Backbone as JSON Lines, residues from 0, in Angstrom:
{"i":0,"aa":"M","n":[0.83,-1.18,0.01],"ca":[0.0,0.02,0.0],"c":[0.89,1.24,0.01]}
{"i":1,"aa":"N","n":[0.5,2.23,-0.82],"ca":[1.26,3.47,-0.94],"c":[0.36,4.65,-0.58]}
{"i":2,"aa":"P","n":[0.73,5.42,0.42],"ca":[-0.12,6.5,0.92],"c":[0.04,7.85,0.24]}
{"i":3,"aa":"F","n":[0.83,7.92,-0.83],"ca":[1.18,9.19,-1.46],"c":[-0.07,10.03,-1.79]}
{"i":4,"aa":"F","n":[-0.99,9.47,-2.56],"ca":[-2.17,10.24,-2.97],"c":[-3.14,10.5,-1.83]}
{"i":5,"aa":"A","n":[-3.19,9.59,-0.86],"ca":[-4.02,9.81,0.32],"c":[-3.49,11.0,1.12]}
{"i":6,"aa":"Y","n":[-2.17,11.13,1.19],"ca":[-1.61,12.29,1.87],"c":[-1.92,13.56,1.07]}
{"i":7,"aa":"L","n":[-1.73,13.53,-0.24],"ca":[-2.01,14.74,-1.05],"c":[-3.49,15.16,-0.9]}
{"i":8,"aa":"N","n":[-4.38,14.2,-0.78],"ca":[-5.78,14.49,-0.62],"c":[-6.03,15.34,0.66]}
{"i":9,"aa":"R","n":[-5.13,15.23,1.63],"ca":[-5.26,15.97,2.88],"c":[-4.85,17.45,2.73]}
{"i":10,"aa":"L","n":[-4.37,17.84,1.55],"ca":[-4.09,19.27,1.33],"c":[-5.34,20.11,1.62]}
{"i":11,"aa":"K","n":[-6.52,19.55,1.39],"ca":[-7.78,20.27,1.63],"c":[-7.99,20.57,3.11]}
{"i":12,"aa":"L","n":[-7.22,19.91,3.98],"ca":[-7.38,20.14,5.42],"c":[-6.37,21.15,5.97]}
{"i":13,"aa":"I","n":[-5.43,21.54,5.16],"ca":[-4.39,22.5,5.61],"c":[-4.89,23.92,5.35]}
{"i":14,"aa":"R","n":[-5.18,24.62,6.4],"ca":[-5.69,26.01,6.3],"c":[-4.52,26.99,6.05]}
{"i":15,"aa":"R","n":[-4.78,27.96,5.24],"ca":[-3.82,28.99,4.95],"c":[-4.18,30.25,5.73]}
{"i":16,"aa":"W","n":[-3.24,31.19,5.84],"ca":[-3.45,32.47,6.49],"c":[-3.89,32.26,7.95]}
{"i":17,"aa":"G","n":[-3.17,31.38,8.63],"ca":[-3.54,30.97,9.99],"c":[-3.54,32.03,11.05]}
{"i":18,"aa":"L","n":[-2.79,33.09,10.9],"ca":[-2.76,34.12,11.93],"c":[-3.72,35.27,11.64]}
{"i":19,"aa":"M","n":[-4.45,35.15,10.55],"ca":[-5.33,36.27,10.15],"c":[-6.81,35.81,10.16]}
{"i":20,"aa":"R","n":[-7.68,36.75,10.49],"ca":[-9.11,36.48,10.44],"c":[-9.52,36.46,8.97]}
{"i":21,"aa":"N","n":[-10.05,35.33,8.52],"ca":[-10.46,35.15,7.16],"c":[-11.97,35.2,7.03]}
{"i":22,"aa":"T","n":[-12.49,35.97,6.1],"ca":[-13.91,35.94,5.81],"c":[-14.24,34.68,5.08]}
{"i":23,"aa":"V","n":[-13.38,34.29,4.14],"ca":[-13.55,33.04,3.39],"c":[-12.27,32.22,3.61]}
{"i":24,"aa":"P","n":[-12.38,31.11,4.37],"ca":[-11.18,30.3,4.6],"c":[-10.63,29.71,3.29]}
{"i":25,"aa":"E","n":[-9.36,29.51,3.28],"ca":[-8.68,28.98,2.09],"c":[-7.84,27.8,2.51]}
{"i":26,"aa":"N","n":[-7.82,26.72,1.74],"ca":[-6.99,25.59,2.07],"c":[-5.92,25.39,1.0]}
{"i":27,"aa":"D","n":[-4.96,24.52,1.3],"ca":[-3.82,24.31,0.38],"c":[-4.26,23.7,-0.95]}
{"i":28,"aa":"M","n":[-5.3,22.86,-0.95],"ca":[-5.72,22.25,-2.2],"c":[-6.3,23.32,-3.14]}
{"i":29,"aa":"E","n":[-7.16,24.19,-2.62],"ca":[-7.71,25.28,-3.38],"c":[-6.57,26.18,-3.9]}
{"i":30,"aa":"H","n":[-5.71,26.51,-3.02],"ca":[-4.58,27.41,-3.37],"c":[-3.73,26.79,-4.46]}
{"i":31,"aa":"S","n":[-3.43,25.47,-4.35],"ca":[-2.58,24.84,-5.33],"c":[-3.19,24.87,-6.73]}
{"i":32,"aa":"M","n":[-4.49,24.71,-6.8],"ca":[-5.15,24.81,-8.12],"c":[-5.09,26.23,-8.67]}
{"i":33,"aa":"Q","n":[-5.39,27.2,-7.82],"ca":[-5.34,28.58,-8.26],"c":[-3.92,28.95,-8.71]}
{"i":34,"aa":"C","n":[-2.95,28.54,-7.97],"ca":[-1.54,28.8,-8.29],"c":[-1.19,28.14,-9.62]}
{"i":35,"aa":"A","n":[-1.68,26.89,-9.84],"ca":[-1.38,26.19,-11.08],"c":[-1.97,26.92,-12.28]}
{"i":36,"aa":"L","n":[-3.22,27.42,-12.13],"ca":[-3.84,28.14,-13.24],"c":[-3.07,29.43,-13.58]}
{"i":37,"aa":"I","n":[-2.66,30.16,-12.56],"ca":[-1.97,31.41,-12.78],"c":[-0.54,31.15,-13.3]}
{"i":38,"aa":"A","n":[0.15,30.16,-12.73],"ca":[1.48,29.83,-13.2],"c":[1.46,29.39,-14.64]}
{"i":39,"aa":"H","n":[0.48,28.62,-15.01],"ca":[0.35,28.17,-16.4],"c":[0.15,29.39,-17.31]}
{"i":40,"aa":"G","n":[-0.71,30.33,-16.86],"ca":[-0.92,31.56,-17.62],"c":[0.35,32.35,-17.8]}
{"i":41,"aa":"L","n":[1.13,32.47,-16.72],"ca":[2.41,33.16,-16.81],"c":[3.37,32.48,-17.78]}
{"i":42,"aa":"A","n":[3.36,31.15,-17.76],"ca":[4.24,30.38,-18.66],"c":[3.82,30.57,-20.13]}
{"i":43,"aa":"V","n":[2.52,30.59,-20.38],"ca":[2.04,30.81,-21.75],"c":[2.47,32.22,-22.23]}
{"i":44,"aa":"I","n":[2.32,33.2,-21.38],"ca":[2.74,34.57,-21.72],"c":[4.24,34.59,-21.99]}
{"i":45,"aa":"A","n":[5.0,33.93,-21.11],"ca":[6.46,33.9,-21.24],"c":[6.9,33.29,-22.59]}
{"i":46,"aa":"R","n":[6.24,32.21,-22.95],"ca":[6.58,31.53,-24.21],"c":[6.09,32.3,-25.41]}
{"i":47,"aa":"Q","n":[4.82,32.71,-25.39],"ca":[4.22,33.36,-26.56],"c":[4.72,34.78,-26.84]}
{"i":48,"aa":"R","n":[4.86,35.54,-25.77],"ca":[5.21,36.94,-25.94],"c":[6.7,37.24,-25.8]}
{"i":49,"aa":"H","n":[7.4,36.39,-25.06],"ca":[8.81,36.71,-24.75],"c":[9.76,35.63,-25.25]}
{"i":50,"aa":"G","n":[9.25,34.64,-25.96],"ca":[10.1,33.61,-26.54],"c":[10.86,32.78,-25.53]}
{"i":51,"aa":"R","n":[10.37,32.65,-24.34],"ca":[11.05,31.87,-23.32],"c":[10.92,30.37,-23.64]}
{"i":52,"aa":"D","n":[11.98,29.66,-23.38],"ca":[11.95,28.21,-23.55],"c":[11.4,27.58,-22.27]}
{"i":53,"aa":"V","n":[10.1,27.65,-22.11],"ca":[9.44,27.12,-20.91],"c":[8.21,26.34,-21.36]}
{"i":54,"aa":"N","n":[8.01,25.22,-20.69],"ca":[6.85,24.37,-21.01],"c":[5.73,24.69,-20.04]}
{"i":55,"aa":"P","n":[4.61,25.28,-20.49],"ca":[3.51,25.63,-19.59],"c":[2.96,24.42,-18.79]}
{"i":56,"aa":"E","n":[2.96,23.26,-19.41],"ca":[2.43,22.09,-18.7],"c":[3.36,21.67,-17.54]}
{"i":57,"aa":"T","n":[4.65,21.84,-17.75],"ca":[5.6,21.55,-16.67],"c":[5.38,22.55,-15.51]}
{"i":58,"aa":"V","n":[5.2,23.81,-15.87],"ca":[4.96,24.84,-14.86],"c":[3.65,24.56,-14.12]}
{"i":59,"aa":"L","n":[2.65,24.14,-14.86],"ca":[1.36,23.78,-14.25],"c":[1.56,22.68,-13.24]}
{"i":60,"aa":"S","n":[2.32,21.64,-13.55],"ca":[2.56,20.52,-12.66],"c":[3.38,20.96,-11.43]}
{"i":61,"aa":"L","n":[4.39,21.77,-11.67],"ca":[5.19,22.3,-10.56],"c":[4.31,23.03,-9.57]}
{"i":62,"aa":"A","n":[3.43,23.82,-10.08],"ca":[2.55,24.64,-9.21],"c":[1.58,23.76,-8.43]}
{"i":63,"aa":"L","n":[1.07,22.7,-9.07],"ca":[0.15,21.82,-8.36],"c":[0.81,21.17,-7.15]}
{"i":64,"aa":"Y","n":[2.1,20.91,-7.25],"ca":[2.8,20.24,-6.17],"c":[3.61,21.21,-5.28]}
{"i":65,"aa":"H","n":[3.58,22.51,-5.53],"ca":[4.5,23.43,-4.86],"c":[4.35,23.44,-3.34]}
{"i":66,"aa":"D","n":[3.19,23.16,-2.83],"ca":[2.99,23.15,-1.35],"c":[2.71,21.75,-0.83]}
{"i":67,"aa":"A","n":[2.97,20.73,-1.61],"ca":[2.61,19.35,-1.23],"c":[3.21,18.96,0.12]}
{"i":68,"aa":"G","n":[4.41,19.37,0.4],"ca":[5.05,19.04,1.68],"c":[4.3,19.53,2.9]}
{"i":69,"aa":"E","n":[3.4,20.5,2.7],"ca":[2.64,21.05,3.83],"c":[1.65,20.05,4.39]}
{"i":70,"aa":"V","n":[1.39,18.94,3.72],"ca":[0.57,17.89,4.32],"c":[1.29,17.27,5.51]}
{"i":71,"aa":"I","n":[2.6,17.44,5.54],"ca":[3.4,16.92,6.67],"c":[3.76,18.05,7.64]}
{"i":72,"aa":"T","n":[4.1,19.21,7.12],"ca":[4.56,20.35,7.97],"c":[3.47,21.24,8.41]}
{"i":73,"aa":"G","n":[2.34,21.28,7.71],"ca":[1.34,22.33,7.91],"c":[1.83,23.6,7.21]}
{"i":74,"aa":"D","n":[1.01,24.63,7.25],"ca":[1.38,25.89,6.6],"c":[1.83,26.85,7.68]}
{"i":75,"aa":"L","n":[3.14,27.05,7.74],"ca":[3.7,27.98,8.72],"c":[3.41,29.42,8.22]}
{"i":76,"aa":"P","n":[2.8,30.25,9.06],"ca":[2.47,31.61,8.66],"c":[3.72,32.39,8.24]}
{"i":77,"aa":"T","n":[3.54,33.21,7.2],"ca":[4.63,34.0,6.62],"c":[5.39,34.83,7.68]}
{"i":78,"aa":"P","n":[4.7,35.51,8.61],"ca":[5.47,36.31,9.58],"c":[6.41,35.48,10.43]}
{"i":79,"aa":"V","n":[6.05,34.19,10.64],"ca":[6.91,33.31,11.38],"c":[8.03,32.75,10.48]}
{"i":80,"aa":"K","n":[7.61,32.28,9.3],"ca":[8.5,31.63,8.36],"c":[9.7,32.53,7.98]}
{"i":81,"aa":"Y","n":[9.44,33.82,7.85],"ca":[10.46,34.74,7.4],"c":[10.93,35.7,8.49]}
{"i":82,"aa":"K","n":[10.67,35.34,9.74],"ca":[11.03,36.21,10.88],"c":[12.47,36.57,10.92]}
{"i":83,"aa":"N","n":[13.37,35.56,10.68],"ca":[14.79,35.82,10.65],"c":[15.45,34.74,9.79]}
{"i":84,"aa":"P","n":[16.69,34.96,9.39],"ca":[17.37,34.02,8.5],"c":[17.5,32.61,9.06]}
{"i":85,"aa":"E","n":[17.63,32.5,10.37],"ca":[17.78,31.15,10.95],"c":[16.5,30.37,10.81]}
{"i":86,"aa":"I","n":[15.35,30.99,11.14],"ca":[14.06,30.3,11.04],"c":[13.82,29.96,9.57]}
{"i":87,"aa":"K","n":[14.06,30.93,8.66],"ca":[13.84,30.69,7.23],"c":[14.67,29.51,6.73]}
{"i":88,"aa":"S","n":[15.93,29.46,7.1],"ca":[16.82,28.37,6.67],"c":[16.39,27.03,7.26]}
{"i":89,"aa":"A","n":[16.05,27.03,8.53],"ca":[15.6,25.78,9.17],"c":[14.3,25.27,8.52]}
{"i":90,"aa":"Y","n":[13.4,26.2,8.21],"ca":[12.15,25.78,7.62],"c":[12.33,25.27,6.2]}
{"i":91,"aa":"K","n":[13.27,25.85,5.48],"ca":[13.58,25.32,4.14],"c":[14.03,23.87,4.22]}
{"i":92,"aa":"R","n":[14.85,23.58,5.22],"ca":[15.31,22.21,5.4],"c":[14.16,21.27,5.77]}
{"i":93,"aa":"I","n":[13.27,21.75,6.61],"ca":[12.11,20.97,7.02],"c":[11.2,20.69,5.82]}
{"i":94,"aa":"E","n":[11.01,21.74,4.98],"ca":[10.2,21.55,3.78],"c":[10.8,20.5,2.86]}
{"i":95,"aa":"A","n":[12.13,20.57,2.68],"ca":[12.8,19.6,1.81],"c":[12.67,18.19,2.36]}
{"i":96,"aa":"M","n":[12.8,18.05,3.67],"ca":[12.65,16.72,4.33],"c":[11.22,16.2,4.13]}
{"i":97,"aa":"A","n":[10.24,17.06,4.25],"ca":[8.85,16.66,4.07],"c":[8.61,16.21,2.65]}
{"i":98,"aa":"S","n":[9.15,16.93,1.68],"ca":[9.0,16.54,0.27],"c":[9.7,15.23,-0.02]}
{"i":99,"aa":"E","n":[10.87,15.02,0.57],"ca":[11.56,13.73,0.41],"c":[10.76,12.6,1.04]}
{"i":100,"aa":"Q","n":[10.12,12.88,2.18],"ca":[9.29,11.86,2.84],"c":[8.11,11.52,1.93]}
{"i":101,"aa":"L","n":[7.48,12.51,1.33],"ca":[6.39,12.24,0.39],"c":[6.85,11.37,-0.76]}
{"i":102,"aa":"L","n":[8.01,11.7,-1.29],"ca":[8.55,10.94,-2.43],"c":[8.72,9.48,-2.07]}
{"i":103,"aa":"T","n":[9.13,9.16,-0.84],"ca":[9.3,7.77,-0.46],"c":[7.99,7.04,-0.29]}
{"i":104,"aa":"M","n":[6.89,7.76,-0.33],"ca":[5.57,7.11,-0.22],"c":[5.11,6.54,-1.58]}
{"i":105,"aa":"L","n":[5.85,6.85,-2.6],"ca":[5.54,6.32,-3.94],"c":[6.29,5.0,-4.16]}
{"i":106,"aa":"P","n":[5.77,4.15,-5.04],"ca":[6.54,2.99,-5.42],"c":[7.86,3.42,-6.04]}
{"i":107,"aa":"A","n":[8.89,2.68,-5.81],"ca":[10.25,3.06,-6.26],"c":[10.3,3.39,-7.74]}
{"i":108,"aa":"D","n":[9.56,2.66,-8.55],"ca":[9.63,2.89,-10.02],"c":[8.95,4.17,-10.48]}
{"i":109,"aa":"L","n":[8.18,4.84,-9.6],"ca":[7.51,6.08,-9.95],"c":[8.19,7.33,-9.4]}
{"i":110,"aa":"R","n":[9.13,7.15,-8.47],"ca":[9.74,8.28,-7.78],"c":[10.43,9.26,-8.72]}
{"i":111,"aa":"A","n":[11.14,8.75,-9.68],"ca":[11.87,9.64,-10.64],"c":[10.9,10.56,-11.38]}
{"i":112,"aa":"A","n":[9.71,10.07,-11.65],"ca":[8.72,10.9,-12.38],"c":[8.17,12.05,-11.53]}
{"i":113,"aa":"Y","n":[8.12,11.85,-10.21],"ca":[7.6,12.88,-9.32],"c":[8.67,13.77,-8.68]}
{"i":114,"aa":"A","n":[9.88,13.31,-8.67],"ca":[10.97,14.03,-8.01],"c":[11.1,15.48,-8.52]}
{"i":115,"aa":"P","n":[11.01,15.73,-9.85],"ca":[11.16,17.14,-10.29],"c":[10.07,18.09,-9.75]}
{"i":116,"aa":"Y","n":[8.94,17.55,-9.36],"ca":[7.84,18.37,-8.86],"c":[7.9,18.52,-7.32]}
{"i":117,"aa":"L","n":[8.37,17.49,-6.65],"ca":[8.44,17.55,-5.19],"c":[9.75,18.17,-4.72]}
{"i":118,"aa":"L","n":[10.81,18.02,-5.52],"ca":[12.12,18.59,-5.2],"c":[12.61,19.4,-6.4]}
{"i":119,"aa":"P","n":[11.93,20.52,-6.67],"ca":[12.21,21.26,-7.91],"c":[13.56,21.95,-7.92]}
{"i":120,"aa":"D","n":[14.01,22.23,-9.12],"ca":[15.24,23.07,-9.3],"c":[14.79,24.53,-9.06]}
{"i":121,"aa":"E","n":[15.15,25.05,-7.94],"ca":[14.7,26.39,-7.57],"c":[15.38,27.52,-8.33]}
{"i":122,"aa":"Q","n":[16.35,27.17,-9.18],"ca":[16.99,28.16,-10.04],"c":[16.34,28.22,-11.41]}
{"i":123,"aa":"A","n":[15.52,27.23,-11.74],"ca":[14.91,27.14,-13.07],"c":[13.84,28.26,-13.25]}
{"i":124,"aa":"Y","n":[13.76,28.67,-14.5],"ca":[12.78,29.71,-14.87],"c":[11.36,29.25,-14.52]}
{"i":125,"aa":"A","n":[11.08,28.0,-14.75],"ca":[9.74,27.47,-14.47],"c":[9.39,27.65,-12.98]}
{"i":126,"aa":"W","n":[10.34,27.4,-12.09],"ca":[10.11,27.59,-10.65],"c":[9.9,29.05,-10.29]}
{"i":127,"aa":"K","n":[10.6,29.94,-10.97],"ca":[10.43,31.35,-10.71],"c":[9.0,31.81,-11.1]}
{"i":128,"aa":"L","n":[8.48,31.19,-12.14],"ca":[7.08,31.5,-12.53],"c":[6.1,30.99,-11.47]}
{"i":129,"aa":"V","n":[6.39,29.84,-10.91],"ca":[5.51,29.3,-9.87],"c":[5.55,30.19,-8.63]}
{"i":130,"aa":"K","n":[6.74,30.6,-8.25],"ca":[6.84,31.48,-7.06],"c":[6.14,32.84,-7.31]}
{"i":131,"aa":"A","n":[6.22,33.34,-8.54],"ca":[5.52,34.58,-8.86],"c":[4.02,34.35,-8.81]}
{"i":132,"aa":"A","n":[3.54,33.23,-9.31],"ca":[2.12,32.92,-9.27],"c":[1.64,32.79,-7.81]}
{"i":133,"aa":"D","n":[2.49,32.24,-6.96],"ca":[2.16,32.1,-5.56],"c":[1.95,33.48,-4.94]}
{"i":134,"aa":"R","n":[2.77,34.44,-5.26],"ca":[2.61,35.81,-4.78],"c":[1.34,36.45,-5.34]}
{"i":135,"aa":"I","n":[1.08,36.21,-6.63],"ca":[-0.15,36.77,-7.21],"c":[-1.38,36.19,-6.53]}
{"i":136,"aa":"C","n":[-1.34,34.9,-6.22],"ca":[-2.44,34.3,-5.45],"c":[-2.64,34.98,-4.11]}
{"i":137,"aa":"A","n":[-1.56,35.28,-3.44],"ca":[-1.64,35.99,-2.14],"c":[-2.31,37.36,-2.34]}
{"i":138,"aa":"Y","n":[-1.93,38.05,-3.39],"ca":[-2.51,39.34,-3.68],"c":[-4.01,39.22,-3.94]}
{"i":139,"aa":"I","n":[-4.37,38.21,-4.74],"ca":[-5.77,37.99,-5.06],"c":[-6.57,37.69,-3.78]}
{"i":140,"aa":"K","n":[-6.0,36.92,-2.89],"ca":[-6.66,36.65,-1.61],"c":[-6.9,37.94,-0.83]}
{"i":141,"aa":"C","n":[-5.95,38.82,-0.85],"ca":[-6.1,40.12,-0.19],"c":[-7.21,40.93,-0.82]}
{"i":142,"aa":"I","n":[-7.27,40.92,-2.16],"ca":[-8.35,41.63,-2.86],"c":[-9.71,41.07,-2.43]}
{"i":143,"aa":"E","n":[-9.8,39.74,-2.44],"ca":[-11.08,39.11,-2.1],"c":[-11.52,39.43,-0.71]}
{"i":144,"aa":"E","n":[-10.58,39.39,0.25],"ca":[-10.91,39.71,1.64],"c":[-11.3,41.2,1.75]}
{"i":145,"aa":"N","n":[-10.56,42.07,1.09],"ca":[-10.91,43.51,1.11],"c":[-12.28,43.75,0.51]}
{"i":146,"aa":"N","n":[-12.59,43.06,-0.59],"ca":[-13.92,43.2,-1.22],"c":[-15.05,42.8,-0.3]}
{"i":147,"aa":"L","n":[-14.76,41.91,0.64],"ca":[-15.78,41.46,1.58],"c":[-15.76,42.29,2.88]}
{"i":148,"aa":"G","n":[-15.0,43.37,2.86],"ca":[-14.98,44.3,3.98],"c":[-14.01,43.95,5.09]}
{"i":149,"aa":"N","n":[-13.15,42.96,4.84],"ca":[-12.2,42.55,5.87],"c":[-10.92,43.36,5.75]}
{"i":150,"aa":"R","n":[-10.68,44.24,6.68],"ca":[-9.52,45.11,6.65],"c":[-8.29,44.4,7.2]}
{"i":151,"aa":"E","n":[-8.44,43.2,7.71],"ca":[-7.31,42.41,8.23],"c":[-6.21,42.24,7.23]}
{"i":152,"aa":"F","n":[-6.57,42.27,5.94],"ca":[-5.61,42.0,4.87],"c":[-5.02,43.28,4.23]}
{"i":153,"aa":"D","n":[-5.36,44.44,4.75],"ca":[-4.89,45.69,4.18],"c":[-3.36,45.79,4.06]}
{"i":154,"aa":"Q","n":[-2.7,45.52,5.16],"ca":[-1.23,45.61,5.18],"c":[-0.59,44.52,4.31]}
{"i":155,"aa":"A","n":[-1.17,43.32,4.37],"ca":[-0.66,42.22,3.53],"c":[-0.8,42.58,2.07]}
{"i":156,"aa":"R","n":[-1.9,43.2,1.7],"ca":[-2.14,43.61,0.31],"c":[-1.05,44.55,-0.17]}
{"i":157,"aa":"T","n":[-0.7,45.51,0.66],"ca":[0.32,46.49,0.31],"c":[1.69,45.82,0.16]}
{"i":158,"aa":"S","n":[2.06,44.98,1.13],"ca":[3.37,44.37,1.09],"c":[3.49,43.32,-0.01]}
{"i":159,"aa":"V","n":[2.45,42.57,-0.25],"ca":[2.5,41.56,-1.31],"c":[2.57,42.24,-2.68]}
{"i":160,"aa":"L","n":[1.81,43.31,-2.88],"ca":[1.87,44.04,-4.14],"c":[3.27,44.6,-4.39]}
{"i":161,"aa":"E","n":[3.88,45.13,-3.33],"ca":[5.25,45.63,-3.49],"c":[6.2,44.52,-3.88]}
{"i":162,"aa":"S","n":[6.08,43.35,-3.3],"ca":[6.96,42.25,-3.67],"c":[6.73,41.82,-5.11]}
{"i":163,"aa":"I","n":[5.49,41.87,-5.58],"ca":[5.2,41.53,-6.98],"c":[5.81,42.56,-7.9]}
{"i":164,"aa":"R","n":[5.71,43.83,-7.54],"ca":[6.25,44.9,-8.39],"c":[7.78,44.83,-8.5]}
{"i":165,"aa":"Q","n":[8.42,44.16,-7.55],"ca":[9.87,44.01,-7.6],"c":[10.33,42.88,-8.54]}
{"i":166,"aa":"S","n":[9.38,42.12,-9.06],"ca":[9.71,41.03,-9.95],"c":[10.32,41.56,-11.23]}
{"i":167,"aa":"D","n":[11.36,40.89,-11.74],"ca":[11.95,41.28,-12.99],"c":[11.42,40.46,-14.17]}
{"i":168,"aa":"L","n":[10.35,39.68,-13.93],"ca":[9.75,38.89,-14.99],"c":[8.66,39.71,-15.68]}
{"i":169,"aa":"P","n":[8.85,40.03,-16.97],"ca":[7.88,40.88,-17.66],"c":[6.47,40.27,-17.69]}
{"i":170,"aa":"E","n":[6.38,38.95,-17.74],"ca":[5.05,38.32,-17.79],"c":[4.28,38.55,-16.5]}
{"i":171,"aa":"V","n":[4.97,38.77,-15.4],"ca":[4.3,39.04,-14.13],"c":[3.58,40.39,-14.23]}
{"i":172,"aa":"A","n":[4.34,41.38,-14.68],"ca":[3.73,42.73,-14.82],"c":[2.57,42.73,-15.8]}
{"i":173,"aa":"E","n":[2.72,41.95,-16.87],"ca":[1.63,41.89,-17.87],"c":[0.41,41.2,-17.3]}
{"i":174,"aa":"F","n":[0.6,40.11,-16.54],"ca":[-0.51,39.42,-15.91],"c":[-1.22,40.33,-14.93]}
{"i":175,"aa":"M","n":[-0.42,41.05,-14.13],"ca":[-1.02,41.97,-13.14],"c":[-1.84,43.04,-13.81]}
{"i":176,"aa":"K","n":[-1.38,43.54,-14.96],"ca":[-2.1,44.61,-15.66],"c":[-3.33,44.1,-16.39]}
{"i":177,"aa":"E","n":[-3.19,42.93,-17.04],"ca":[-4.27,42.44,-17.91],"c":[-5.33,41.62,-17.23]}
{"i":178,"aa":"F","n":[-4.95,40.9,-16.18],"ca":[-5.88,39.93,-15.57],"c":[-6.31,40.26,-14.13]}
{"i":179,"aa":"V","n":[-5.42,40.74,-13.35],"ca":[-5.71,40.9,-11.92],"c":[-6.78,41.96,-11.61]}
{"i":180,"aa":"P","n":[-6.88,43.06,-12.36],"ca":[-7.95,44.04,-12.02],"c":[-9.37,43.43,-12.03]}
{"i":181,"aa":"S","n":[-9.57,42.42,-12.83],"ca":[-10.92,41.86,-12.9],"c":[-11.3,41.12,-11.6]}
{"i":182,"aa":"F","n":[-10.33,40.8,-10.75],"ca":[-10.65,40.19,-9.48],"c":[-11.32,41.18,-8.5]}
{"i":183,"aa":"E","n":[-11.27,42.45,-8.82],"ca":[-11.92,43.48,-8.02],"c":[-13.44,43.53,-8.28]}
{"i":184,"aa":"L","n":[-13.87,42.9,-9.38],"ca":[-15.24,43.06,-9.86],"c":[-16.18,42.04,-9.24]}
{"i":185,"aa":"S","n":[-17.47,42.41,-9.17],"ca":[-18.51,41.49,-8.74],"c":[-18.87,40.6,-9.94]}
{"i":186,"aa":"L","n":[-19.66,39.57,-9.71],"ca":[-20.1,38.7,-10.8],"c":[-20.89,39.47,-11.82]}
{"i":187,"aa":"D","n":[-21.79,40.37,-11.38],"ca":[-22.54,41.17,-12.34],"c":[-21.63,42.03,-13.19]}
{"i":188,"aa":"E","n":[-20.61,42.61,-12.58],"ca":[-19.68,43.45,-13.31],"c":[-18.85,42.57,-14.32]}
{"i":189,"aa":"L","n":[-18.44,41.41,-13.86],"ca":[-17.69,40.49,-14.76],"c":[-18.54,40.11,-15.98]}
{"i":190,"aa":"S","n":[-19.79,39.82,-15.74],"ca":[-20.67,39.33,-16.83],"c":[-20.93,40.4,-17.88]}
{"i":191,"aa":"R","n":[-20.68,41.65,-17.57],"ca":[-20.88,42.75,-18.52],"c":[-19.63,43.0,-19.38]}
{"i":192,"aa":"L","n":[-18.55,42.36,-19.07],"ca":[-17.29,42.58,-19.85],"c":[-17.37,41.94,-21.19]}
């Protein structure tokens, strides 16, 4: 018996934004899908508009698995995770160990197929797109909470937007300009576009 997919199924039980009051709770499974959709979009823009040698389907898969280790570690809140270099470094090691543990839950003959997604090359362009998509997802969460009258996310919205603006990936700026403003709209407003 191999528990790999049973563990991944538990992503839906991992709550995000644990230190903040959420109007609409978000879990890791929902987040992973949203991140995959946005990362795929970034990769398509990168390839189509900027001639990048990137495979959107690979980026999509990377994004689906980018938080998989959190089924073992849980989601450590950002203010804790990045509090200081020692905590950040220790947590990176814990995340890697969790991903390696997940990998061992697969039959030996399948591990090589999943290793690139569970233990990604963090210098690769594809991974940079996933990390950018992850930040865009955080910004969208802030928009959604603000739209529902939750001011708890005001500061996060400002700081996340600033981190996105510091990106040197042109496709990130293009996605933010062309797609993200529509997240401010209601369903009625969207349907009129």
